[in-house]
All heavy atoms as an XYZ file, in Angstrom:
777
protein
N      12.654     13.613      5.296
C      11.984     12.416      5.515
C      12.786     11.241      4.910
O      13.390     11.409      3.906
C      10.629     12.425      4.668
C       9.450     13.031      5.494
S       7.930     13.024      4.713
C       7.338     14.419      5.310
N      12.742     10.151      5.629
C      13.426      8.952      5.139
C      12.895      8.445      3.789
O      11.693      8.523      3.545
C      13.299      7.885      6.243
C      12.597      8.554      7.380
C      12.047      9.849      6.868
N      13.802      7.996      3.031
C      13.508      7.344      1.762
C      13.737      5.814      1.813
O      14.692      5.425      2.495
C      14.185      7.928      0.588
C      13.756      9.175      0.168
C      14.438      9.711     -1.127
C      13.947     11.044     -1.470
N      14.577     11.570     -2.701
N      12.940      5.036      1.113
C      13.165      3.528      1.138
C      12.570      2.979     -0.123
O      11.880      3.650     -0.844
C      12.461      2.923      2.350
N      12.923      1.705     -0.369
C      12.158      0.975     -1.439
C      11.110      0.137     -0.951
O      11.244     -0.405      0.133
C      13.243      0.123     -2.171
C      14.220      0.989     -3.040
C      15.505      1.158     -2.586
C      13.799      1.430     -4.242
C      16.320      1.919     -3.386
C      14.619      2.232     -5.001
C      15.891      2.478     -4.639
N       9.977      0.064     -1.730
C       8.839     -0.751     -1.366
C       8.366     -1.558     -2.479
O       8.430     -1.006     -3.622
C       7.691      0.160     -0.805
N       7.974     -2.726     -2.215
C       7.382     -3.604     -3.258
C       5.907     -3.723     -2.929
O       5.505     -4.293     -1.872
C       8.037     -4.967     -3.366
C       7.434     -5.791     -4.448
N       7.836     -5.642     -5.772
C       6.451     -6.695     -4.436
C       7.116     -6.503     -6.521
N       6.299     -7.104     -5.664
N       5.029     -3.242     -3.826
C       3.519     -3.286     -3.653
C       3.032     -4.513     -4.350
O       3.494     -4.854     -5.457
C       2.872     -2.040     -4.118
C       3.050     -0.847     -3.233
C       4.178     -0.005     -3.317
C       2.088     -0.548     -2.251
C       4.381      1.005     -2.419
C       2.248      0.575     -1.408
C       3.364      1.276     -1.467
N       1.991     -5.171     -3.707
C       1.369     -6.284     -4.349
C      -0.056     -5.932     -4.787
O      -0.496     -4.906     -4.408
C       1.335     -7.418     -3.189
C       2.652     -7.901     -2.773
C       3.379     -7.415     -1.689
C       3.353     -8.810     -3.645
C       4.587     -7.772     -1.375
C       4.645     -9.225     -3.291
C       5.245     -8.774     -2.167
O       6.540     -9.139     -1.802
N      -0.695     -6.866     -5.499
C      -2.123     -6.477     -5.939
C      -3.119     -6.223     -4.808
O      -2.894     -6.784     -3.681
C      -2.499     -7.779     -6.686
C      -1.210     -8.452     -7.103
C      -0.269     -8.161     -6.049
N      -4.065     -5.494     -5.063
C      -5.111     -5.058     -4.106
C      -6.053     -6.217     -3.830
O      -6.440     -6.864     -4.674
C      -5.861     -3.841     -4.649
C      -7.034     -3.524     -3.745
C      -4.966     -2.743     -4.907
N      -6.451     -6.345     -2.577
C      -7.416     -7.294     -2.115
C      -8.657     -6.396     -1.674
O      -8.437     -5.473     -0.977
C      -6.990     -8.110     -0.989
C      -5.730     -8.896     -1.215
C      -5.161     -9.523      0.004
O      -5.882     -9.777      0.977
O      -3.885     -9.737      0.099
N      -9.807     -6.842     -2.128
C     -11.043     -6.099     -1.728
C     -11.961     -6.836     -0.712
O     -12.189     -8.044     -0.896
C     -11.879     -5.760     -2.992
O     -11.055     -5.048     -3.906
C     -13.119     -4.985     -2.658
N     -12.413     -6.108      0.266
C     -13.189     -6.771      1.363
C     -14.539     -6.044      1.329
O     -14.503     -4.752      1.303
C     -12.573     -6.691      2.718
C     -11.200     -7.394      2.758
C     -10.085     -6.754      2.605
C     -11.227     -8.785      3.015
C      -8.826     -7.361      2.633
C      -9.991     -9.436      3.172
C      -8.850     -8.724      2.954
N     -15.692     -6.732      1.462
C     -16.975     -6.133      1.671
C     -17.511     -6.430      3.043
O     -17.240     -7.538      3.593
C     -17.978     -6.662      0.595
C     -17.800     -6.181     -0.720
C     -18.937     -6.526     -1.687
O     -19.896     -7.196     -1.262
O     -18.816     -6.256     -2.880
N     -18.133     -5.396      3.663
C     -18.725     -5.649      5.003
C     -19.926     -4.756      5.070
O     -20.135     -3.799      4.288
C     -17.698     -5.267      6.080
C     -17.302     -3.777      6.110
C     -17.933     -2.963      6.946
C     -16.276     -3.393      5.305
C     -17.596     -1.579      7.002
C     -15.899     -1.989      5.304
C     -16.508     -1.195      6.191
N     -20.784     -5.209      5.926
C     -22.052     -4.469      6.188
C     -22.039     -3.683      7.458
O     -21.668     -4.213      8.526
C     -23.351     -5.462      6.231
O     -23.237     -6.223      5.077
C     -24.535     -4.767      6.341
N     -22.415     -2.391      7.431
C     -22.414     -1.579      8.556
C     -23.693     -1.987      9.356
O     -24.790     -1.973      8.899
C     -22.633     -0.146      8.154
C     -22.441      0.830      9.267
O     -22.710      0.429     10.467
O     -22.181      2.008      9.101
N     -23.434     -2.455     10.632
C     -24.536     -2.913     11.483
C     -25.593     -1.849     11.760
O     -26.771     -2.155     11.949
C     -23.939     -3.553     12.737
C     -23.164     -4.906     12.517
C     -22.630     -5.458     13.795
C     -21.809     -6.681     13.491
N     -21.193     -7.190     14.689
N     -25.162     -0.650     11.919
C     -26.082      0.382     12.258
C     -26.997      0.857     11.173
O     -28.199      1.063     11.344
C     -25.265      1.628     12.746
N     -26.462      0.909      9.888
C     -27.204      1.437      8.772
C     -27.619      0.319      7.785
O     -28.483      0.536      6.958
C     -26.469      2.464      7.978
O     -25.239      1.858      7.472
C     -26.030      3.595      8.836
N     -26.924     -0.837      7.759
C     -27.203     -1.912      6.809
C     -26.518     -1.623      5.478
O     -26.736     -2.389      4.464
N     -25.750     -0.591      5.409
C     -25.080     -0.278      4.163
C     -23.960     -1.150      3.921
O     -23.169     -1.447      4.825
C     -24.659      1.211      4.172
C     -23.932      1.673      2.906
C     -23.536      3.127      2.985
O     -23.678      3.747      4.019
N     -23.045      3.664      1.903
N     -23.700     -1.585      2.618
C     -22.540     -2.491      2.300
C     -21.430     -1.497      1.859
O     -21.531     -0.676      1.024
C     -22.946     -3.390      1.124
C     -24.049     -4.372      1.512
C     -21.643     -4.183      0.632
C     -24.561     -5.252      0.426
N     -20.272     -1.712      2.554
C     -19.089     -0.901      2.240
C     -17.995     -1.808      1.778
O     -17.929     -3.033      1.987
C     -18.650     -0.264      3.574
C     -19.603      0.721      4.112
O     -20.169      1.547      3.321
N     -19.894      0.684      5.329
N     -16.996     -1.179      1.072
C     -15.735     -1.913      0.613
C     -14.624     -1.244      1.120
O     -14.488     -0.051      1.192
C     -15.772     -1.842     -0.930
C     -16.769     -2.736     -1.655
C     -16.544     -2.666     -3.140
C     -17.569     -3.562     -3.856
N     -17.337     -3.630     -5.215
N     -13.551     -2.081      1.446
C     -12.185     -1.619      1.820
C     -11.244     -2.297      0.903
O     -11.453     -3.501      0.585
C     -11.919     -1.903      3.194
C     -12.441     -1.005      4.378
C     -12.120     -1.512      5.680
C     -12.023      0.493      4.135
N     -10.236     -1.566      0.508
C      -9.243     -2.175     -0.358
C      -7.881     -2.183      0.411
O      -7.373     -1.155      0.800
C      -9.086     -1.290     -1.686
C     -10.398     -1.088     -2.301
N     -11.073     -2.033     -3.076
C     -11.307     -0.057     -2.337
C     -12.220     -1.594     -3.528
N     -12.384     -0.369     -3.024
N      -7.375     -3.418      0.473
C      -6.113     -3.593      1.276
C      -5.032     -3.946      0.264
O      -5.122     -4.855     -0.601
C      -6.385     -4.811      2.173
C      -5.068     -5.215      2.942
C      -5.376     -6.438      3.790
C      -4.048     -6.940      4.405
N      -4.253     -8.158      5.207
N      -3.925     -3.184      0.387
C      -2.788     -3.392     -0.525
C      -1.511     -3.679      0.310
O      -0.919     -2.864      0.931
C      -2.523     -2.218     -1.461
C      -1.479     -2.530     -2.578
C      -1.416     -1.453     -3.560
O      -1.831     -0.304     -3.404
N      -1.073     -1.886     -4.798
N      -1.089     -4.982      0.357
C       0.138     -5.254      1.017
C       1.399     -4.769      0.359
O       1.380     -4.614     -0.854
C       0.164     -6.811      1.070
C      -0.984     -7.318      0.201
C      -1.744     -6.109     -0.317
N       2.351     -4.493      1.186
C       3.661     -4.085      0.619
C       4.784     -4.421      1.580
O       4.562     -4.674      2.707
C       3.721     -2.596      0.281
C       3.602     -1.659      1.478
C       4.699     -1.127      2.032
C       2.348     -1.232      1.924
C       4.673     -0.231      3.036
C       2.205     -0.348      2.938
C       3.387      0.161      3.572
O       3.311      1.005      4.677
N       5.948     -4.556      0.999
C       7.202     -4.776      1.765
C       8.038     -3.486      1.714
O       8.339     -2.968      0.663
C       8.093     -5.922      1.167
C       7.354     -7.258      1.261
O       6.392     -7.444      2.142
O       7.638     -8.153      0.356
N       8.418     -3.031      2.939
C       9.269     -1.785      3.035
C      10.659     -2.173      3.403
O      10.860     -2.689      4.472
C       8.589     -0.828      4.078
C       9.252      0.527      4.147
C       9.084      1.369      2.928
C       8.657      1.209      5.422
N      11.538     -1.943      2.486
C      12.996     -2.196      2.689
C      13.615     -0.886      3.225
O      13.728      0.101      2.534
C      13.755     -2.687      1.432
C      13.137     -3.904      0.919
C      13.763     -4.271     -0.457
O      14.896     -3.754     -0.733
O      13.203     -5.056     -1.140
N      14.098     -0.918      4.523
C      14.544      0.281      5.200
C      16.041      0.382      5.105
O      16.603      1.450      5.558
C      14.114      0.241      6.628
C      12.586      0.205      6.824
C      12.194      0.080      8.183
O      12.352      1.015      8.921
N      11.673     -1.098      8.520
N      16.758     -0.494      4.584
C      18.207     -0.376      4.402
C      18.931     -1.606      4.867
O      18.386     -2.463      5.412
N      20.277     -1.598      4.743
C      21.079     -2.720      5.116
C      21.086     -2.948      6.573
O      21.153     -1.994      7.319
C      22.506     -2.472      4.563
C      22.537     -1.009      4.249
C      21.065     -0.571      4.015
N      20.953     -4.217      6.996
C      20.951     -4.536      8.439
C      19.583     -4.406      9.125
O      19.424     -4.650     10.317
N      18.562     -3.882      8.362
C      17.221     -3.710      8.972
C      16.283     -4.671      8.222
O      16.323     -4.817      7.059
C      16.723     -2.273      8.794
C      15.320     -2.119      9.392
C      17.724     -1.275      9.403
N      15.477     -5.435      9.089
C      14.573     -6.454      8.559
C      13.542     -5.692      7.747
O      13.082     -4.691      8.006
C      13.933     -7.177      9.716
C      13.194     -8.386      9.345
C      12.678     -9.136     10.490
N      11.403     -9.699     10.296
C      10.281     -9.246     10.686
N      10.169     -8.062     11.368
N       9.151     -9.817     10.445
N      13.132     -6.429      6.589
C      12.038     -5.855      5.769
C      10.743     -5.877      6.553
O      10.340     -6.851      7.227
C      11.863     -6.805      4.507
C      10.700     -6.364      3.701
C      13.136     -6.673      3.674
N      10.069     -4.744      6.505
C       8.733     -4.541      7.132
C       7.652     -5.046      6.209
O       7.527     -4.408      5.176
C       8.550     -3.078      7.532
C       7.190     -2.787      8.183
C       7.069     -3.497      9.570
C       7.083     -1.280      8.336
N       6.855     -6.058      6.578
C       5.760     -6.498      5.799
C       4.507     -5.935      6.410
O       4.187     -6.257      7.489
C       5.720     -8.021      5.744
C       7.000     -8.626      5.064
C       6.963    -10.096      5.141
O       6.543    -10.730      6.053
N       7.452    -10.738      4.108
N       3.762     -5.065      5.641
C       2.614     -4.434      6.159
C       1.607     -4.165      4.975
O       1.865     -4.681      3.914
C       2.946     -3.154      6.935
O       1.778     -2.618      7.510
C       3.580     -2.101      5.956
N       0.576     -3.478      5.211
C      -0.394     -3.111      4.146
C      -1.034     -1.866      4.414
O      -0.970     -1.279      5.542
C      -1.379     -4.310      4.072
O      -2.121     -4.330      5.293
N      -1.584     -1.287      3.436
C      -2.406      0.023      3.530
C      -3.826     -0.259      3.198
O      -4.108     -1.049      2.282
C      -1.729      1.053      2.611
C      -1.815      0.690      1.209
C      -2.383      2.401      2.851
N      -4.713      0.280      3.982
C      -6.136      0.212      3.661
C      -6.736      1.465      3.124
O      -6.432      2.457      3.628
C      -6.938     -0.168      5.014
C      -6.548     -1.547      5.653
S      -7.147     -2.897      4.759
C      -8.791     -3.050      5.287
N      -7.500      1.319      2.110
C      -8.096      2.498      1.478
C      -9.472      2.301      1.182
O      -9.881      1.101      0.872
C      -7.377      2.708      0.059
C      -5.867      2.959      0.182
C      -5.275      3.281     -1.084
N      -3.878      3.113     -1.184
C      -3.000      4.102     -0.809
N      -3.425      5.262     -0.285
N      -1.734      3.970     -0.952
N     -10.336      3.290      1.270
C     -11.728      3.212      0.899
C     -11.948      3.332     -0.589
O     -12.933      2.845     -1.167
C     -12.562      4.285      1.574
C     -12.697      4.030      3.032
C     -13.914      4.820      3.647
N     -14.090      4.551      5.043
C     -14.809      3.556      5.489
N     -15.468      2.802      4.680
N     -14.951      3.378      6.843
N     -11.009      4.006     -1.289
C     -11.070      4.252     -2.698
C     -10.074      3.496     -3.433
O      -8.916      3.717     -3.231
C     -10.995      5.776     -2.962
C     -11.187      6.163     -4.487
O     -11.276      5.324     -5.282
N     -11.219      7.460     -4.600
N     -10.445      2.508     -4.323
C      -9.490      1.677     -5.007
C      -8.681      2.472     -5.946
O      -7.483      2.068     -6.233
C     -10.273      0.597     -5.724
C      -9.380     -0.498     -6.353
C     -10.106     -1.646     -6.989
O     -11.308     -1.516     -7.162
O      -9.424     -2.639     -7.214
N      -9.141      3.590     -6.354
C      -8.283      4.417     -7.401
C      -7.110      4.942     -6.688
O      -6.133      5.326     -7.455
C      -9.208      5.551     -7.919
N      -7.028      5.049     -5.344
C      -5.796      5.553     -4.687
C      -4.726      4.501     -4.588
O      -3.601      4.847     -4.239
C      -6.188      6.075     -3.289
C      -7.162      7.304     -3.297
C      -7.543      7.571     -1.774
C      -6.501      8.417     -3.950
N      -5.019      3.236     -4.890
C      -4.087      2.179     -4.824
C      -3.062      2.292     -5.957
O      -3.376      2.858     -7.055
C      -4.703      0.795     -4.939
N      -1.809      1.906     -5.739
C      -0.805      1.939     -6.822
C      -0.669      0.603     -7.546
O      -1.149     -0.460     -7.000
C       0.596      2.332     -6.160
C       0.553      3.699     -5.573
C       1.061      1.266     -5.160
N      -0.152      0.615     -8.713
C       0.002     -0.600     -9.436
C       1.076     -1.487     -8.775
O       1.938     -1.012     -8.089
C       0.515     -0.377    -10.929
C      -0.422      0.245    -11.794
C       0.146      0.503    -13.206
O       1.382      0.206    -13.416
N      -0.686      0.902    -14.138
N       0.915     -2.847     -8.831
C       1.973     -3.702     -8.230
C       3.280     -3.483     -8.814
O       3.361     -3.184    -10.092
C       1.423     -5.042     -8.540
C      -0.025     -4.958     -8.786
C      -0.204     -3.620     -9.390
N       4.331     -3.434     -8.003
C       5.671     -3.284     -8.496
C       6.639     -2.651     -7.468
O       6.255     -2.580     -6.287
N       7.789     -2.197     -7.869
C       8.703     -1.642     -7.025
C       8.715     -0.107     -7.067
O       8.651      0.490     -8.166
C      10.142     -2.013     -7.419
C      10.429     -3.505     -7.207
O       9.822     -4.118     -6.284
O      11.195     -4.179     -7.961
N       8.737      0.496     -5.838
C       8.563      1.969     -5.755
C       9.646      2.545     -4.891
O      10.135      1.791     -3.908
C       7.220      2.316     -5.127
C       6.079      2.099     -6.089
C       5.541      0.954     -6.363
C       5.557      3.173     -6.784
C       4.555      0.666     -7.214
C       4.407      3.022     -7.665
C       3.971      1.772     -7.831
O       2.911      1.615     -8.695
N      10.015      3.761     -5.031
C      10.816      4.463     -4.080
C       9.841      5.369     -3.314
O       8.952      6.043     -3.914
C      11.795      5.396     -4.829
C      12.655      6.179     -3.932
C      13.601      7.123     -4.576
O      13.186      8.207     -5.055
O      14.721      6.771     -4.778
N       9.816      5.247     -2.044
C       8.789      5.932     -1.141
C       9.440      6.847     -0.109
O      10.623      6.492      0.276
C       7.875      4.964     -0.424
C       7.117      4.131     -1.390
C       8.631      3.969      0.521
N       8.795      7.859      0.192
C       9.118      8.697      1.299
C       8.028      8.458      2.445
O       6.910      8.339      2.122
C       9.109     10.247      0.975
C      10.230     10.607      0.125
C      10.202     12.114     -0.238
O       9.444     12.843      0.440
O      10.964     12.516     -1.149
N       8.550      8.307      3.716
C       7.666      7.912      4.784
C       7.978      8.527      6.009
O       9.107      9.004      6.236
C       7.634      6.337      4.829
C       8.872      5.716      5.373
C       8.931      5.500      6.741
C       9.960      5.540      4.625
C      10.133      4.934      7.338
C      11.112      4.956      5.126
C      11.137      4.717      6.488
O      12.320      4.196      6.945
N       7.021      8.477      6.974
C       7.327      8.879      8.318
C       6.636      7.948      9.278
O       5.574      7.362      8.823
C       7.104     10.339      8.691
C       5.643     10.726      8.565
C       4.801     10.711      9.712
C       5.023     11.077      7.338
C       3.415     11.088      9.642
C       3.721     11.505      7.279
C       2.958     11.512      8.401
O       1.618     11.845      8.298
N       7.090      7.787     10.476
C       6.417      6.927     11.496
C       5.729      7.828     12.557
O       6.311      8.890     12.925
C       7.524      6.000     12.156
C       8.378      5.185     11.139
C       9.448      4.386     12.023
C       7.498      4.177     10.446
N       4.683      7.225     13.060
C       4.001      7.968     14.151
C       3.207      6.839     14.995
O       2.986      5.740     14.492
C       3.020      8.981     13.684
C       1.776      8.571     12.973
C       0.890      9.711     12.585
O       1.228     10.927     12.903
O      -0.121      9.450     12.019
N       3.007      7.156     16.236
C       2.177      6.276     17.147
C       0.750      6.691     17.191
O       0.461      7.872     17.348
C       2.827      6.312     18.482
C       2.052      5.439     19.472
C       4.307      5.874     18.481
N      -0.177      5.786     16.929
C      -1.567      6.123     16.870
C      -2.147      6.143     18.284
O      -1.436      5.894     19.252
C      -2.303      5.178     15.960
C      -2.434      3.675     16.428
O      -1.968      3.462     17.618
O      -2.883      2.845     15.755
N      -3.452      6.299     18.405
C      -4.155      6.496     19.718
C      -4.012      5.245     20.514
O      -3.975      5.273     21.731
C      -5.589      6.891     19.508
C      -5.772      8.171     18.947
C      -7.264      8.498     18.755
N      -7.666      7.790     17.521
C      -8.932      7.577     17.182
N      -9.881      8.045     17.975
N      -9.207      7.020     16.062
N      -3.975      4.096     19.901
C      -3.835      2.756     20.643
C      -2.475      2.436     20.994
O      -2.255      1.322     21.581
C      -4.528      1.753     19.779
C      -5.925      1.961     19.509
C      -6.540      0.833     18.786
C      -8.074      1.091     18.430
N      -8.694      0.113     17.572
N      -1.431      3.186     20.540
C      -0.082      2.863     20.909
C       0.608      2.061     19.828
O       1.775      1.606     20.037
N      -0.031      1.876     18.689
C       0.583      1.164     17.597
C       1.350      2.056     16.650
O       0.977      3.176     16.524
C      -0.435      0.404     16.722
C      -1.196     -0.692     17.571
C      -2.453     -0.586     17.943
C      -0.524     -1.900     17.850
C      -3.101     -1.536     18.612
C      -1.189     -2.929     18.515
C      -2.414     -2.694     18.943
N       2.499      1.450     16.055
C       3.303      2.258     15.207
C       2.679      2.317     13.786
O       2.294      1.259     13.294
C       4.677      1.634     15.104
C       5.666      2.351     14.385
C       6.039      3.762     15.069
C       6.993      1.586     14.269
N       2.523      3.459     13.183
C       1.907      3.673     11.893
C       2.971      4.160     10.892
O       3.774      4.987     11.201
C       0.789      4.748     11.927
C      -0.370      4.352     12.723
C      -1.266      3.384     11.963
O      -0.937      2.721     11.012
N      -2.528      3.243     12.531
N       2.987      3.482      9.726
C       3.886      3.914      8.657
C       3.017      4.787      7.737
O       2.059      4.285      7.180
C       4.433      2.699      7.918
C       5.325      3.130      6.772
C       5.258      1.792      8.811
N       3.339      5.995      7.473
C       2.668      6.897      6.685
C       3.455      7.252      5.454
O       4.559      7.770      5.562
C       2.274      8.238      7.416
C       1.359      7.949      8.522
O       0.269      7.391      8.366
N       1.717      8.317      9.697
N       2.919      6.837      4.232
C       3.687      7.067      2.962
C       3.266      8.503      2.476
O       2.068      8.750      2.365
C       3.300      6.046      1.968
C       3.589      4.601      2.413
C       3.080      3.598      1.270
C       5.026      4.376      2.590
N       4.195      9.299      2.208
C       3.917     10.676      1.697
C       4.153     10.772      0.247
O       3.506     11.645     -0.382
C       4.821     11.743      2.494
O       6.174     11.440      2.269
C       4.520     11.672      3.957
N       5.025     10.102     -0.356
C       5.359     10.172     -1.781
C       5.766      8.821     -2.280
O       6.527      8.066     -1.655
C       6.454     11.243     -1.882
C       6.709     11.608     -3.394
O       5.812     11.356     -4.204
N       7.714     12.302     -3.597
N       5.252      8.460     -3.512
C       5.627      7.158     -4.175
C       6.033      7.437     -5.575
O       5.360      8.216     -6.247
C       4.450      6.157     -4.065
O       3.358      6.745     -4.711
C       4.123      5.780     -2.649
N       7.103      6.818     -5.958
C       7.587      6.945     -7.418
C       7.957      5.530     -7.827
O       8.760      4.843     -7.288
C       8.779      7.832     -7.422
C       9.288      8.192     -8.859
C      10.518      9.005     -8.842
N      11.682      8.493     -8.268
C      12.496      7.645     -8.970
N      12.265      7.296    -10.168
N      13.585      7.128     -8.360
N       7.293      5.224     -8.966
C       7.440      3.790     -9.471
C       8.856      3.666    -10.102
O       9.364      4.576    -10.750
C       6.447      3.539    -10.602
C       6.673      2.083    -11.229
S       5.454      1.656    -12.484
C       4.151      1.040    -11.346
N       9.506      2.584     -9.708
C      10.837      2.215    -10.193
C      10.726      1.153    -11.299
O      11.301      1.161    -12.270
C      11.738      1.769     -9.114
C      13.132      1.292     -9.601
C      11.976      2.861     -8.033
N       9.868      0.030    -10.950
C       9.724     -1.048    -11.899
C       8.357     -1.648    -11.738
O       7.936     -1.999    -10.542
C      10.839     -2.099    -11.649
C      10.701     -3.276    -12.452
C      11.831     -4.223    -12.185
C      11.269     -5.668    -12.403
N      11.970     -6.676    -11.633
N       7.615     -1.824    -12.726
C       6.245     -2.428    -12.723
C       6.326     -3.934    -12.823
O       7.198     -4.490    -13.374
C       5.373     -1.940    -13.860
O       4.158     -2.531    -13.875
N       5.352     -4.635    -12.051
C       5.257     -6.028    -12.220
C       4.530     -6.488    -13.440
O       4.545     -7.624    -13.889
C       4.400     -6.666    -11.040
C       5.300     -6.656     -9.763
O       6.492     -6.470     -9.820
O       4.774     -6.970     -8.688
N       3.839     -5.586    -14.121
C       2.995     -5.946    -15.302
C       3.896     -5.843    -16.565
O       4.687     -4.864    -16.698
C       1.816     -4.936    -15.449
C       0.829     -5.074    -14.365
N       0.097     -6.298    -14.207
C       0.402     -4.212    -13.436
C      -0.704     -6.133    -13.245
N      -0.555     -4.910    -12.709
N       3.811     -6.766    -17.460
C       4.478     -6.773    -18.663
C       3.606     -5.972    -19.690
O       2.385     -6.055    -19.716
C       4.637     -8.164    -19.213
C       5.670     -8.937    -18.234
C       6.160    -10.201    -18.956
C       6.918    -11.070    -18.075
N       7.862    -10.765    -17.207
N       4.275     -5.223    -20.558
C       3.465     -4.483    -21.572
C       2.628     -5.448    -22.451
O       3.187     -6.521    -22.798
C       4.497     -3.722    -22.427
C       5.757     -3.776    -21.608
C       5.601     -4.977    -20.754
N       1.484     -5.020    -22.843
C       0.582     -5.817    -23.661
C       0.580     -5.252    -25.125
O       0.582     -4.069    -25.325
C      -0.875     -5.806    -23.123
C      -1.089     -6.311    -21.780
C      -1.111     -7.869    -21.807
O      -1.536     -8.455    -22.775
N      -0.747     -8.450    -20.642
N       0.673     -6.132    -26.057
C       0.698     -5.717    -27.545
C      -0.739     -5.351    -27.876
O      -1.725     -6.030    -27.461
C       1.141     -6.831    -28.388
N      -0.929     -4.284    -28.578
C      -2.249     -3.864    -28.939
C      -2.416     -4.240    -30.319
O      -1.673     -3.875    -31.274
C      -2.398     -2.285    -28.825
C      -3.701     -1.837    -29.335
C      -2.157     -1.913    -27.395
N      -3.462     -5.084    -30.627
C      -3.778     -5.406    -32.047
C      -4.654     -4.370    -32.659
O      -5.641     -4.044    -32.157
C      -4.526     -6.757    -32.014
C      -3.637     -7.962    -31.500
O      -2.486     -7.821    -31.627
N      -4.214     -8.892    -30.897
N      -4.188     -3.867    -33.818
C      -4.998     -2.758    -34.447
C      -5.372     -3.128    -35.728
O      -5.422     -3.566    -36.677
């Protein structure tokens, strides 16, 4: 599987109401930039998740991915493995 570097940004949360059931649902969108190597334009995309706990912390990651075409003919980027390289958060001092 190809490896690349990706920069993940903070999660955005969207609420919507299911018209059939009236239930309020949440989706969590996390944008990221996928750097595929020299001479290839950076791919700016995002991943949608129903569970916010599956989102990664903002920062730089080494990712393994594969590409596939979905039912509508759109190209999907599927991330199989992520490993943090550098976090965007600075460590906080703990007062004790």
